[in-house]
N, C-alpha and C positions, 0 to 999 in steps of 0.2 A: 406685573405692570403691563405686560403685553396684551393681556385680556381686555376686551371691551365689554360694555354693559349690554347684554341682550335685551333686558326689560326696558331700558330707555330707548335704545335705537329702534327696535322693532315697533314699539308703541308709537314713537314720533313718526317713523316712515309710513305707518298705517294711517295715522291721523292726517298726514299731508298728502296722502295717495301717491307715495313715492316708491312703494314696495315693488311694482312692476317695471320701474325704470332700470337701466343698466347698473346704475350706482346702488339702487336698492337691492337688486338681486345679488350683486357682488358682496354687499355688506352682510346680507342674510347668510351667503355661503361662508364667509369668514366667521361669523358669530356661531353658526352651526358647528363648524370644525372646532372652534375654541371650546364650546360646551362639551363636546365629546372628548377633547384632549384633557380636560380638567380631571376626568376619571383616572387617566394614566398619571397625571401629575400628583394626585392625591395618593396614588398607590405607591409612587416612587419616593415621595418626600422623606419617609422614615429612614431611607438609605443615606440621606444627607446629614443625619444627625452627627453633631460635633461632640467628642467625648467630654470636653470640659463643660459644655452646657447641660449634657445629660447628668453629670455629677452635681452641677448647681441646682438643676431642676429636682433631682431626688433629694438633695438636702433641703431645699425649700418646702417640699411636700412633707418631709419628715418633721420639720420644725413647726409647720402650720397645720399638720394633720390633714393634708390635702386629700389623702385617700381614705380618710374616715376610718381609721383603724383596720384597714384591710377589707372593708366592706364594699369595695368598688365592684361594679358588674362588668368591667371591661374583660374581654376575652384575650386581650393581647398583652396584658400586664406581665412584665418580666421576660418577654420575648426579645430576642436580638433584632436589629433593624431589618435583616432579610426575612425573619420569620414574620414580622408585622406586615411587610410588604407582600408576603406569600398569602397571609390570612386576608389581607385587604382585597387582593385580586381574586381569591377564591369566592369571597363574599359577593363581589361585584358580578362575577360570572354566574354565580348561583342565582342571584336576583334576576338577572337578565334571562337566563335559560328557564327557570322555573316560572317567572312571570309570563314568559311567552306561551306556555302551555297551560297554565292555570287560569289566567284572567278570562279566557273564553268561556270555559265551563262555569266559573263563578258568575259571570254576568248573564249567562243564558239562564242560570237558576234564578237569579234576581229578576230577570225580565218577566218571568211568569207572573209575579205580584203586580206588574204594571204600575209601580209606585215610583214617581219621579225622585222623591226624597231618598228612597232606598238606594238608588243609583248613586246619588251624591254621597251618601253616607258610607256606602261600600268603597267607593273611590278614595274617600278620605281615610278610611281604615287601612287601605293598601298603602297610601302614602305614609301614614304615621308608622305602620308596621315596618316598612322598608327603612324609614328614617331611624327607627329604634335600632334596627339590625346594624346599620352603619355606625351608630353611636357605640354599640357593643364591641365593634371590631376596631374602634379607635378612629373612625372617620367621621366627617361632618354630617349632621342631619341634613344639611342643605344638599350635599351630594346625594343622599337618600331620596329626597324629594325630587331631584332631577332624574335619578334612575326610575323612580315611580312614574314619572312623566313619560319617559321612553317606553316603559312597559305598557302603560295605558294607551299610548299613541299607537301601539301595535295591535291593540285589541279590536275586534270586529265591531265593537260597540263605541269606537272612539267619537264618532259623530254625535251619538246620543249624549255621551258624557260631555262633549264640548258644548252642546247646546244647553245642557243642564247647569254647567259651571259657569258659562259665559256672563250671567247677570252679576255674578260676584267677582269677575276679573278686575274691574276697575277698583272695587274696594280692597281686594287683596294686594293689588299693586301699590295703592296708596298706603296700606299698612306696611308694606316693605320699605317704602321710602321714609315712613315715620321712624322705623327702627334704625335706618341708616342715619338719619339726623339725630336721633336719641344717642347714637353711639360716638358722636364726635365729642372728643376731649377738648372743651374750649379753653381750659386753663393751660393745657399744653400748647394749644394753637396760639394763644396770646403770648406766651413766653418765647415762641419760636415763629412769630408770624412772617417775618420777611423770608426766612429760609424755607418755611413750609410752602408759602405761595410761590416762591421762586422755583422750587423743585417741582411743584405742580405744574406750573406753566412751562418749565423746561421739558418735563415729561410729555406734555401735550404737544408742544412744538416738535419734539423728536418723533412722536408717533405720527404726526401730520406729515412730516418730511418722508418717513419710511413709507407710509400709505401712498403718499403721492407718487413716489417712485414706482411702487408696485402698480398703481393705477396706469402709469405710463407704459410699463413693461407689458401689461395685459391689455393694453389698447383701450382703456376707458377714455371716453372723449368728452369735451365740453363741460358742462355742469355736473355730469355723473362723476367725473374725476375728483371734483371738490366735494360733492356729497359723500363719496366713499371716504375721502381723507379726513374731512372734518367730522363726519358722523361717527367714526370709530376711534376718535382721538383720546377718549377718556379711558380710565381703568374701569374694569368691571366689578359687579357684585361678587363674583367668585373670588375676587381679590380678598375680601373679608374673610372668606372661608379658608383660603389658602394661608393667609398670614396667621390666622388663629392656630391653624393646624401646625405650621412651622414652629411656632413658639411651644406648643404642647409636645411637639416631637424633637425639641431641643436642636433646631436647625438655625434659628436666629434668636438673639436676645429679645426680651419683651419691650425694652425701651426703644429699640429700632423698630419693631413691629407696630408700636403705637404711633410712631411718626409716619410710617408708610400707610397706616390706615387712614390717617389724616389726608395724606396726598390722594388716596383713592376716593375718599369721600368728596374732597374738594373738586377733583377732576370730574366727578359725576355731577356735582352741583353746577359746574360751568358749562356742561354740555348744552343746555338750551340756549346759552349764548351763542354757541357755534352754529346751531341750527337757524338762530335769528340772523347771524351774519350771512349764512347761505341764502336765506329767503330774501333778505332786504337788499343785499349787494350782489352776490355772485350769480344767483338764479336769474334775476332780471337782466343782467349784463349778457348772459348767454341766450336768454329767451328772446331778446330783440332781434338777434340774428336768426334764430330759429323760426320766430314768427314770420319774418319776411320770406323765408324759404317755404314754410308750410302753406302760405297763402297762395302761392303760385302753382296751381294744379293745371297742368297743360292739357291733359285729357280728361274728358267727361263722357264716358262710355255708357252711362246709365246703369252700370253695375258697380257697386261700392262694397269692398271687403274691408272690414275693420279688424286688423290683426293678421300678421303673416307669420305665425308660429307653426307648430306641428299640425295644427287643424286648418287654419286659413291658407297656409301654403299649399297644401294639397287641393283645396277648393280652387285656388288661383291657377294651379297647374292644369287642372281639368279643364277650366274654362278657356285658359290660353290655348290649350291643345285642341280645343273645338273651334279655334279661330276668333275668339272674343279677346277683348282687351280690358279686363276690369280694373277699376281704380283701387289700388291697394294702399291703405293707411296703416302705419305701424309706429309704435312709440319707442322702439329699440333701434338706436343708431347703429349698433353692432350688427343687427340683422339687416338693415338697410345697406350697410356697406357690403355685406355679403351679396345681397341681391344686385347691387350696383356692379360688383365685379363679374356677375353672370349676365350683364346687360338686361336685367329685369327692371322695369320701371316701377318704382314704389315712392311713397311720400312719407316724410317724417312728420309726426304729429299725434296728438291725443284725440282719438276718434270720438270720445265722449263730449268734446267741445262743439256746441251748436254752430259757431262761426266757421269751424274747419269743415263741418258737414255741409254747410251752405256753399263753401267754396269748392267742395268736391261735387257739387251739383246734385245734392239730394232731393231738391224740389222736382227735378225732372227725371229722377232715377226709376228704373223699373224693378230693381232687386237690391236689397241691402242685406249682406252676410255679416253676422256678428260672430266673430271667432276669437275675441280677446279672452284672457285668462281669468280675470277677476269675476267672481260670481255676482257680487253686488253691482258691479259696474255693468255687467251684461244686462241685469234686470232693469237697472235705472235707464240705460240707453234704450232698451226696448220700449219702456214706458214713454220715453220722450218721443221717439220716432213714430211709434203707433199713434200717439195723441196729435202730433203736428202733421203727420203724413199718413192718414188712415188708409189710403189706397195703395201705399207702397208694400210690396211683398217682402216680409222679413224671414230670413232663415237664421235661427238663433242656436248657439251652442249652449247645451245644458251641462252643468257640472255633475249633477246627481239627479235622482228621482224627484226629491222635493223641489229642486230648481226648476224641473219641468212645469210643475204646478204653479210656481211663481211667475214663470214666463207666459204661462196660459192666462193667468189672471191679469198680466201686463198687456195682453192683447195679441200675443204672437200665436199663430196656428201652425207654423212650420218649425218644429223643435226637434233638434237631433242631440240625444244623450251622448255624452262625451266617449264613453267606452262601451256603448251598448252594441254597436255592430261588430266590434272586435270580440265581445263576449259571445255573440251568437256564432261567430266563426269558429271560436274555440269549442263551443257546444257541438257544432257540426263535425269538428275534427274528432271530438271525444266519442261521438256516436259511430263515425266511420272506423275508428280504431277498434271498436268493439265487434266489428264483423259486419255491420250493415252497409249497404250500398250507398254511394255518394248521393244518388237520387232520393232514397229513403232519408238519409240524414238531412238533405236540403229541405224535404217536405216537412219533416218534424220540427226543424228550426223555424220554418215559415209559419207552421201552425202555432208553435209558441208565440211568436212575434205578433201574430194576428190577435191571438186572444189577450196577450199582455197589453197590446195597444187598446183594445176594448176596455180592459180594466183601467187603464190610465184615464180614459175619457169618462168612465163610469164614476171613478172616485174623484176626478178633478172638480166636479160640481160641489163637493163637500169640503174641499180643502180651503182653508182660510189662512192667508200669509201672516196675519196678525196673531194667530194662535200656534204655539209649537205643536208639531204633528201629532204626538202621542197624548196631548191634552185635549184634542179636538174629538169629542165623543162621536160626532156625526161622521167625521172622516174614518175613524177607527172602525165604526159599525159598517160603513160602506165597503171597507176592505174586507171585512169578514163576510159580508152578504155576497159580495162578488166572488169570493174564494168558494163559498158554498154553491153558488150557482154554476160556475164554470169549471171547478176542478174536475167534476166527473166528466164533463164534455172534453176537456183537454185530455184526460187519462184515456178516454174511449178512442179519441181520434189517434193518439200516440200508438196505443196498442194495436189498432187497426193497420197502421202503417208498418209496424214492427212485425205483425203476423205475416206479412207478405213474404218475409224471409223463408218461412217454412214451406212455401209452395215454389221456391226457386229451384 
């Protein structure tokens, strides 16, 4: 009952653009921790088995032939509770460890074929295989699919998998909610309507109260406090898994589990109403106060920085250290409170809003730095600013290599990849550690960066944001062509620098 619905909450927060708010980030943190905690819960549930329920369950299976004459494929039949728990934990650890080492080689082998469908099929095979293994050790297939997701998320091909599976995400999510609705026992609900509805509302009210107290303790303010409290008030989809498993593990009786399953389903059904309450009543009440504060921007320095996180914060410090006073806009009230305590001027607001940009003086600005986190928001903001203020110099943060191309097509010509410079520094440190001088290491990384930059410009002309990267034949051909042209040149330059060591 303490778990919340990852599927509902994350989907709703993404649709409403609230994932990057303090309330959205806190909700995501709690949901992620809960999903990981489910693994331990499922492993420990067999230890809670009650002797009288074990005896009743064994008798029921004997009468009904539940184990089909001993043909069950379960690997834990007949084991004591501690033995089942040990097998469960061993299976989970085996999946995580082996998956971390095997998924890379498997997908590298699959990548040779360059077939998108083969990627999806292999991913589904891994998911089904792990789910089957969990079934064999007496755990839920849903836990297996979750573990498969963890394994695939750690693969170096996770972005390719995500882009291939993304078109089916909405369909699969809809199928999940169809199974939830189909699992509701309406006859049981009608016979116990008032008590089931009362318990559901009581559960949600209790969770809202607990979450609100936690939000106060951890200093979530304003509408974020209510977003966090109302958004996580429902019971989660793993409740179905845990309740079914507790019945099969003889922890609680089946009739109690049936009632609790109804409470879980009804709480999930009522969740959209809580988000409507937040949108219609709570958010407007707080946004009125926030809007009045956001519109009063006292300094218009001609330099605007959108986002004051780990990227925008450093840019701001460099500019302030040079005697400049950039106008900083950030959507995190917690971040702004920290800046306020350090006597750093910053303004609360959503930098993607045209009215706020106008209030910040973008029409007369000389420089606009985009350092927010969301990839899609960065791209859309770049398009808007370039279209309406074509003479304004934009420095945009790119999340990955393909995002560089998206921003290039959006009109930005000053793009900085998120981890590119730190990667170059690590490469330079690696070369130095191998015995080369710092000057050699610097020149080698500079050479690589120069040629890589040429490659980005060369292939950008063939990139089409509307076509997935590896389905774009012209783009793939340009990468191969550039590689053939410049690889020998890069190797020759590198070897010439490395050869200097021999003459030292």
